[in-house]
N, C-alpha and C positions, 0 to 999 in steps of 0.2 A: 428053290421055287420062289421064295420071297424076293430075291434079287431080280428075278425075271418079271415078277409082278410090278416091282418098283420101276423097272426099265420101261415097261409099256404103260404104266399108270402112275407117273410121278405125283407127289403131293402138290396141291395147288393152293396157294395162300390167298387167292382172291377172296374178297368179301363184298357182297352186294350192297353192304351198308357203306355209305361215304365216310371217309376219314377226313379230318382236318389236317392239311399239310403243315409241316413246319415251314421252312424256306429252303430254296435251292433246287438244283437239278435233281431229277429222279432217275435212278438206274434200276433196270429190271433184268432179271435172268429168266429167259423163256425156254420152254421146251416146245418146239414147233410140232404141229399135229401130224405131220407125215403125209398130208394130202394138200391139194390146192384147189380152192374153189374160185379163186380170182375175185373174191369179195373182200372189200376193206373191213378188217376186224379190229375192234377197239383194244388198245393197250392201256391207255389212260384217258378217262373222261373227267374233265374238270369244269366246274361251274354250275350253272342252272339252265333250265329250259329257256332257249332263246338267247342265252349269253354263255356260251361254252367253248372250250378248246378240247378237241378230241383227236388224240394221237392214235394212228392206226398203222397196221401192216397189211399188205395184200400179198398173198402167196400165189405164185404164178407157175405155169408148167416149166419143166426142165431145170428144177432147183433154182428158181429165180424168185425175187420178191421186190417190192418197193415199199417205202414208208411215206407217211404224210401226216398232215394236220389239217383239220377242218375247224376254222374259226367261224362259228355259227353266224351267218348273216354278213360276214365280212370277206373271207378269203378261204380258198381251198388250195393247198400246196402239196405236191407229190414229188418224190425223188425219182430220178431215172431208175430203171430196173438194175438190180445187182445180183450176183451169184451167191447162193447159200451153200454151206458145206454139205448139207443134205436136207431133205424135206422134213426130217424128224430131228434135226440138230438142236442142240442147246445154243442159244445166242444171247449176247448182252446188248441191250438197247438203253441208251442214255439220252435223255431229252431235257430241254429247258424251254419253258414258255413264260410269257410275262406274268401270269397269275401265280407262278411258283416263287415270286420274289416280293418283298415288302413294297409298299407305296414309296415313291421317291421322297426323300427327306425324312423317312421314318428312322427312329433311333436304332432299329435293328441293323441298319447298314454299318454301324460302328466304324466310322472313319473311311468308308469306301467313297471315292470321289463322286461328285454329282454326275459326271460324264459316264462313269461305269454304271451307276444306278439307272440312268436314262437308257443306256444300252440294254441292260438286262430286262428292263420293263418294256422294251420294244423289239426284241429279237426272239427268234425261235431257232433251235438247233436240235437235230435228231441224228445220233450216231449209232451205228451197228458194229459191234465187235471193234470199237475204237476208231472206226472210219466215219467221218462226217458224211452223211447221205443227203441231208437237207438243211438249208440254212437260209434265213431271210429276216426281213424287218417288217414290222406292222404295228401301228398304234391301235391296240385293241383293249378297250377298257373292260377289265375283268378284275374284281376285287381280290386282293391277296387273301389267303386262307379260304378260298372257295372250296366247296366239297370236292373230293377226289375219289374216283372209282377206278379200280384196277381190273382190267380184263372184261369189263362190262360197259355198256352204254345205255343207262336208264334215262338219259337226257333226250334221246330222240334225234331228230334231224333227218335228212333225206339221203345221206351218203354212206355212213358207216353202219355196219350191222349191229346187232344187240350184244354179241358175245364173242370173245376170242376162243377158238376151238382147241388151242394148245393149252399148256399149263404155265402158270406164273410161279416160278420156283423161289424167287427172292425179289424184294423191293427194298431200296434204300434211297434216302434223300439227304443231300449234303449242300450246305450253304457255303 
């Protein structure tokens, strides 16, 4: 019985209180909700009202989805639709946005070239199950160590909903 409960109601590690990120790309293990509303749902919200990066997933009919990022006031980018293993599958999402990295020239880069620093502070990448689904460049000024929220969007905006309806099973960040 306990195993069945865990299958349908996995634990969710999201916290409505912002954390301070270390540095580097963020990886999430998600349990999809099993339904599709066609609404962009937040996976990661980073920043402050009016100056935020919001990574989202939109679940679509026929086991399909897309991912995207809303740079508040600057750009909205979305991937083409892709096939999911199932509407209630567990998937891995990895993303990098400029705010996840130190300011250019900061001592935290520890020997990483100026070109690589500039690239990390101006590109975004979202991968699902190891496949890059969205990639682009954008100069978006958002301070390093901005507050990060997982599975919720308390920052607002007009495109992404307030909460992810699946479960966040694991979060990791690596520089």
